[in-house]
N, C-alpha and C positions, 0 to 999 in steps of 0.2 A: 294032663292042666289046663283047664281053660283060661286065659290069659288076664279076664278079672279077677280070678279065684286065687293067681299067684299073689307072694306080698310085698312085691317090690318093683320099681321102676327105676332103670339104669339111665343117668345122665351123663355122656361121653363130652366133657368141656376142654376144647383145643384152643386154649390162649396163645398168645404173642411170646410166652415167656415161658409156658409149663404147657404139659398137657394132664389133665384129671379126668377121674373117672369117681361119681358118687353115684350109692344107692339110697333111694330114697323109699319111703315106708307110705304107706296109705294118708299118715296124718302130715305127708310134706316133711316129716324129719330125718335128717342124714343118718342113715344106718350104719354107713362106710364110707372111707374116703382114701384115694391114692393120686400122687401126684409127683412128676416126675419133670425136670427142666430140661428145655432144650436148645441147642447151641444157636446162638444168634452170629451170624457173618456179615462183615463189613469190608467188601473185596475192595471199594472206594469210599470215598468223603460224601456223603449222601444217598448210600447206596444202602440195602437190609436185604439179607436173605436168608430163607429157612434152609432145610435138608428137607425134603416132602417125605423120602424113605425115614428120616429119623423121626417125624414125625409120627410116621404111623406104627412103626416100632415104637416107639414111647407109649402112642395113646393103647397100643395092645395089651403092651405090659402092664400099666395102669390098671386097665380094664381087668384082668387077671388075678391081678394082685388085691383088690378088692374082693372079688370072688374067694379067692383062696383064703386071704385074712380074716374076713366075717363068716367062712362056713358057708359059703351061700352057692348054689348050683345054676345053672343056666335056667333050667325047667321052674325057678322060682321067682324067675324074672319077667314080667309082664310085656313087657314092651322097651325098648331103648329110644331115647331122643340124642342127635346131635348137636352141639352148638359150639360156634366156632367164630376166630378170629376173623373178621370180615374184610373183602377185597384182594388178601393174598393170594397168587396167583399161581397156580400149579400147569403145566402144559406135560402131557404123559402119551406114550404109545400105547394102544389098543391090545396090541396082541403081548406084549411083554410086561404090561402093567408099569414099566419104568419110566420115571420122569425124563425130560429131556436137557434139562437145567435146573438148578436151585429156583425154588419157589422166590417168588420176588413180592417180599412183604408191605403191606398198606401203607409202612412210615416210609416206603423206596422212594425217591424224587429224581430219579433217573429220567424220567419222561416229561420233566417239566416242560423241556423243550418243546415235544410234540402237542402240549396241550398248549404251548405259547403259539405255535405255527396253526392250529384249529381255530383258535379263539383271530388270530388276523386273519383267519380267510375268512370271519364272519358265522362261524358255526356254534357257537356258545349260545345260542339264545336257543337253537334248535333242539340240542343235549339236555340242556335245563328243562324245555317243556316237555319232551319224551319223556325223560328218566326223573327228574327232579333235583337232578344233583347240579352242582357246579363242574367246569370242566377242570379239574385237577389230578395230578398225578397220582393222589391219595387213592383213586377209582382204579378195577380191576383192566378195563379197557386196552388204554394205551399200556399196560403194561404186559398184556397178551400180544400187541401189536408189537411191542419192543419184540419179545421173544421170538415173531415171527420175523422179523427184520433180520434177527442176529445169528439165529440158528441155520446153518446152512442146509436147503434144501425144507426147511419146516413147512412153508407155506403151500407148496406145492404136495408135500402129503399128508397137510390138513386138509386138502381141497379133494384128496381121493379118500376122506374119511379113516385115515389110520391114527389121527391123533386126537384125544381130547384134553379140551379142557375144563377147569374146574377149580373154584374157590376151596377151603378145604373142607368146606361138607363135601363136596363132592366128590374129593379126592380120599375121603375116609368112606364115604357110601360105596366107593368103586370099589375100596379095598376091601371091604366089610361083607356087601352083598354081589359085588359082580354089575349092579346097576348103576347107571352113569346119568345122576340124576342132582338137582337142586331144589330149593324154595323159592319162594318170589322174594322174601327178606334179603335172601342174600343176592339173587339175581339182580335185583332192585339197585344193588351196590355195584354195578359192573360197568354203567356207561352204555350199554348193550339193548337195556331190557324198558319197552314203554310199559311206564307205573299204570297206565288208563286202559291202555287193550290188554295188558298183563301177556305179553307176549315178548319174544326176542324182536329189534326192528332191523329189519334188510336196509335202510338209507344211513341207520350208525353203523351197522355193522360196514356197508360199502365205505364208509368215510375213514375208518380206522383199516382197511384192508382183511379183513377177518375172515374168512370162511364158515358158514353157517354150520358145516358137517362137525366142527368143534366142540359145537354147545348139548350141555345136555339138557335134558328133558324137566321142563320146570311141574314139580308136584305141589299139593298143600303141604303146608307149615304142618298140619296136623291129620295122619291117615294112613293109615297101611302102606307104605312106600314099598317097600321091600322088606327080605327076612335074610337076617346075617346067615351066613354060611355054619352050620355047627361045629368046624374044624375051628373057629379062634373063641368060642366059649363053653364047647360042649356040647351045645343043643341049639338049635334054630332059634332066635328068636326075632319077633317084628321088630322093624325100624319103621317106627311108628310118629314121630318128630325130628323136626328141623329148622333149626330158626340160627339166624347170624346172633354174635352174643349180645349185642345192646338190643335188639327186639326180642332176646330172650329173656332179658332181663327187666325188661320192661312188663312182660309177660309172667314173671315170677314175681314181680310187685303185687300183682292184682290193679294195674293201672288198665280196667279194661271197660271202664267208661269214658266216654268225651269226655277232655280236660284234665284228666289225670295225666301226673307227670312222675317221671322220675330220676334222677341224676346218680350217675354212677360216678365214683371219685376214685379212680384208677391212676395210671401213668399221665392220661387226660382225662378230663372231665367229658363226658357222655350223659347228656340231656334230651328226653325223649317228651314228646307230649301226643299223647292219643286226641286225633282228630276225627275217627269214627270211618264210615264206610267211603266215604270222598276225599281222594287226595287236595290237601288242600295248598293253594301255591304259595310260596313266602314272599313277601315284600321286604323282608329282612335280613335275608342274604342266609335262609336259614336251607335247610334240604328237606324235600319233603320224600319219603321213604315206605315201603309197603312194612308192615309191621310183621302181621303175621295173615295166613287163611286158612280156614277151616270150615268146613260143612257150608263150602261154596260161598261163603263171604271174607270179604279183604278188609281186616283191618289198616289203616294208614297210619303215620306218624309224623311229626315234624321235629327234625334232630338239629342240634348245635353243638359244636364239638370245643374242648378248650386243651391247646395242647399242652399246656404246661400246669397239671394239677399235684398227683404225687411228686411226679420228675421237679418240683419246685424245691420240693424237701429234700429229695436225693443231691439236688445241687448243692444246695448249703452244706450237706453232708459230705459229698464228694467234691465239689469245685472250692468250698469256700473251705469246709473246715470246721464249720461254726458248731457242726454235733458232731457225737461219733457215730450214731442210729439215728433213724429216721425217728423212732417211740421217743427219743428226747425232748424235740422240738414243742409237744403243749405245756410239756413245764417250763419249759424255758421262757413260750410266748406267755404263758398265764404269769409270770414273774415280774412283770410290768404290767401298770392297769390300761395302756391304750398302748399306741405306734408311736407315739411319741413325734406326731408331724412325720411319720416315714412311709411312702408310697413305694411299692416294688410291683413295677410292669415285668411280667415272668417273657416276654416275649425273646427265647433265646433262640425257637427256631422260627418266629414270625408268630402272628396273630390268627387265630381261627375266626369261628363265627362271633360276632356278626362285622368283622371288618375283614375275613379275608385277607391279608397284607403281609406275604411275605418276607417283605424288604423291614418290616417292623422289627428292633431288636430290644432286648432286655435293658432294664435303667432303675436304680434307686434314686428317688425322690429327697427330699428335705431332711437330709443328713445336717445336724451339729454336733456341736463337740460332747452335745450329752447324749447323742445317741450312743444306743449300746447293743451286744449282738443279739440279746433279748428283743430289742425293738425291732431290728430286722426280721428278726423269726417270726416273729408277732404281723408283721407286715406280709410276709413270705404266706402265712395260713390267710391271711386276711383280701388277697392276691387271689387266692383258690375262689374265694366266698365271692369277691367281686364281679370275676370273669364268668361266673356261672349266674351270677344273678341276672348279668347284663343279657345271656343268653336267653334265661327266661322271660324277664322284660319283653324281648323282640318276639317271643312265644307268644305271650298274654298279646302283644298287638295285632300279632298274624290272626292269630284265633279269635281274635273281637272278644275274650271273657279271661278272666282272672282267675288266676291257683287257689283253692281252698286250701291244700297243703303239697310238700313236695315231698317225696320217699325217696331215701336215701340207700346207698349200699357202696360196695368197693371199701378197699382199705382204710382211705381216710375218712370213710365215716365213722370210723370209730373215734375219731379226735373229737370232744365234745365241747371243747372250744371255737371247732372251726364251725361245729353245727350249729351253735348259738348264735356267733355272728352270723352265719347264713339265713337261721330264720328271722335275726335281728333287721339283715340287709332286705329279704324280699318281704317281710310284715305277713308271713303267713308260716303255720307251724312248718317245722321237718320233722319229719319220722322216718324213723330207725325200724326194720322188723327185726323179728327176733331170729330168722332163717336170714341170713346173709348173702347165704349162697346162691341169689337169685336167677343168677344167669342158668346155672345149672337146673335150678328148680323149675326155671320156665321152658325149658330144654324139656325136662320129664311129665310136667304138666301138660304140655303137647302131646307128649306120647302117650300119657294114660289118658287124655277123653278121648282119643283115637280109639283106643282097647275096650274101652269101658271101665276101667281102672277108677277113674273118678269119671259121674257122672254127667256136669257142667258147669260153666262158669261160676255158677252163685257157691257150688261147694267151694272151688277154690277161693273165694271171696273171701268165705267162712274160714277156711284154712288160715289164710294170711293173719299173721298177728304183730301187734305192734311190740318193739322192747322201749322204746323211750322217745317220748313227742318234748320238741323242744318249740318253748313259746317265745313266738318278737316280743321283746324287751325294750326296745332302744324307741327314744322318742323321734317322731317322724325329721324334728327338724335336725337332729343329729344325723338322723340317717340321710338329709338330704345335702349337706354339709360334707360329708365322704365321700359320697357321689361325686360330688362337685372336684373334688381333691384327685380323686381319682383321674374323673374324666380330663383333667389337666395334665394330667402325668400319661394318659394314655395318645392323648393327642403329639406331646413331645418326642414317644417312640414310632410314630406312623413314618412309614418311606425312610427310615436311617439311615438304610444301606442305599439308595437312589441317590443321597443328597453327595455333591462332591466335597 
């Protein structure tokens, strides 16, 4: 069967908490979905690990389940796209295919000391200029250095070409196809990749003492990358799309023109803006990253992340016991007309963009005898919107142009109160799509374009449909007053852990 005549494209979406597989039809509509949670390992405070073999087994299981449960055979799939939790680091033996250690997850902070040493030695600017990233434990490079430093004999074996490094996209591609590959969107999150020359950087590798023999080959995000072995799903299928989860979501939101932006409201919030064919340096402590590469052209993005998005609501539930389930927060917050003067800065794990202050800590301000749990719930939702608005304002300054709208996805985007408040703070419409599985959709679109399942980006733009638009309704003076209070609250949380 010709690839373009098959009725489905298959997205494998390997996230931080679960493995998912989603079948899409030619209209970009979900035909089938399966999901399986993966185990989180916390061996020490600040350390987060996954079992890479468990990830592989879970991803294979959900892929097989979708086909079985929907009566679909592998011959009906035009192409497979992979999207993945970014930065999470796997080191494995090329001969046996076995990992040498648990994968070190993007949230893991064990390498903060390595980053501090590199900064103290004056290398932070070099990393930022070459990679577009801040020198932080978030990214893969220092995680890989830690593995090579702490696994006996690993560096020598790496130099002999016996070992392979990869982020989760590479690990899954290796298991599925036997090829050791990654795409520029994932490579650009490692601290090892020059986003201007679009290649691994020997100088950065030397600073981290990482042998180049470990690294995957960098291939286009959309192209005929490799072929899935028939043993996995029953027939060979082209692997034709690869992108990190946030870049895939940006593509799946059809943010294909310069200045278009999306926000994913997950555990954290991830805001990305399309800046076109040239990387744009940030003067406001945002990240410059590769979005995707196809047809010989690379699209770049500005990115800002908020650490506590949906996690803020989880803390209300698990930490304070204010709500029994996350779904209760909207009704509780809506039971009061405003925040009653309460402002909540959820800097529980420090602050991300644009502050990048790991020593900030969470705080509630403006409490009075009249404050109720409803005011705190409302302040928590508003905090998600305030943090996102600050990142978007920084993006607008860097890009030199204002947003016309913000496209949204992720679990908390279903919260109408939050979305309306976000529109009010930004002063532009917030638009929620009909298909909210934008990460998987982006991977499917990248794969489908490569095999002619979809013809071009114009076809994808036409497929994208809005579910609801939230129009801004707040007067400018009210918005200014709210931001003034928010900034006063932020100032009081900065540097908290450093104070004597």
